[in-house]
C-alpha positions in Angstrom: 120.1 49.2 60.0 123.9 47.6 62.7 123.5 43.5 63.9 125.5 42.5 67.1 126.8 38.9 67.0 128.4 36.7 68.8 129.8 34.4 66.5 127.6 33.9 63.4 124.5 34.0 65.8 122.8 37.4 65.7 122.2 38.9 69.3 121.2 42.7 68.6 119.9 44.9 65.8 118.8 48.6 65.3 117.9 50.7 62.7 117.2 53.9 61.9 114.9 55.7 58.9 115.2 58.6 57.3 114.6 60.7 54.7 118.3 61.9 54.3 117.2 65.0 54.5 115.7 66.8 57.5 114.6 63.6 59.7 115.2 60.1 61.0 113.6 57.7 63.2 115.8 55.5 65.4 113.5 51.9 65.8 114.2 48.1 66.5 117.0 48.5 69.1 117.1 45.2 70.6 119.5 43.0 72.3 118.6 39.3 73.3 117.9 39.3 77.0 121.4 36.8 77.6 123.6 39.7 76.0 122.0 42.6 77.6 124.3 44.7 80.3 127.1 44.7 78.0 127.2 47.8 76.1 125.5 46.4 73.1 122.5 48.5 73.0 124.5 51.6 72.8 127.4 50.1 70.6 124.6 49.5 67.8 123.0 53.4 68.4 126.7 54.9 68.5 127.5 53.2 65.2 123.9 54.4 63.7 125.2 57.9 64.9 127.8 58.0 63.1 126.7 56.7 59.8 127.6 59.7 57.2 124.1 59.6 56.0 122.7 60.5 59.1 124.9 63.5 59.5 123.5 67.2 59.4 119.9 65.8 60.2 117.5 68.6 61.8 115.6 65.9 63.9 116.1 62.2 65.2 112.8 60.8 66.9 112.4 57.7 68.7 109.6 55.9 71.0 110.5 54.3 74.4 108.7 52.9 76.7 111.6 51.7 79.3 115.1 53.3 77.7 115.0 57.0 78.4 118.6 56.5 80.5 120.0 54.8 77.3 119.2 57.2 74.8 119.8 60.1 77.1 123.1 60.0 76.9 122.7 60.3 73.0 121.1 63.6 73.8 117.6 62.4 73.3 115.2 63.7 75.5 111.5 64.5 75.9 109.5 66.3 73.6 109.5 70.1 73.9 105.9 70.8 72.1 104.2 67.5 72.5 101.3 69.1 71.1 102.6 69.5 67.9 102.6 65.5 67.5 99.9 63.5 65.7 99.9 59.7 65.6 97.4 57.9 63.5 97.6 53.9 65.6 95.5 50.8 64.5 96.6 48.2 67.1 94.5 45.8 64.8 96.0 45.9 62.0 98.3 42.5 62.3 95.1 41.1 62.9 93.6 42.0 60.3 97.4 40.2 58.3 96.1 37.3 59.8 92.5 36.4 59.3 
C-alpha cells in the first residue's frame, strides 16, 4: 500500500495484492477530487511498480471503469484472452453484512 499526503492529510491511496510468485492485482487507486490532475495517481502507481517484491511477476492485472489511458502509460492493456478469465460476483455481499 502507498499513500499520497498533503501535510498530514491523506489525499490518495493505492495498493497491490500479490502472491509474490507470479501474480499481482492493482487495486483501490484513488485520489481525492480536489487533488486530481496533479499526477498523484501516476506517482502512486509508479511507487508500487518499483516495489522489489513485484519485480519479475508474470502477470499484473487491474479492473477499471474509466482509467484506461492512465494504466496504459504503465504498460497495461486489454486482456489478450478474456475468454480464459472468470469471476464470481455477488453485489449483495455488503448488504448482507449490514443485516
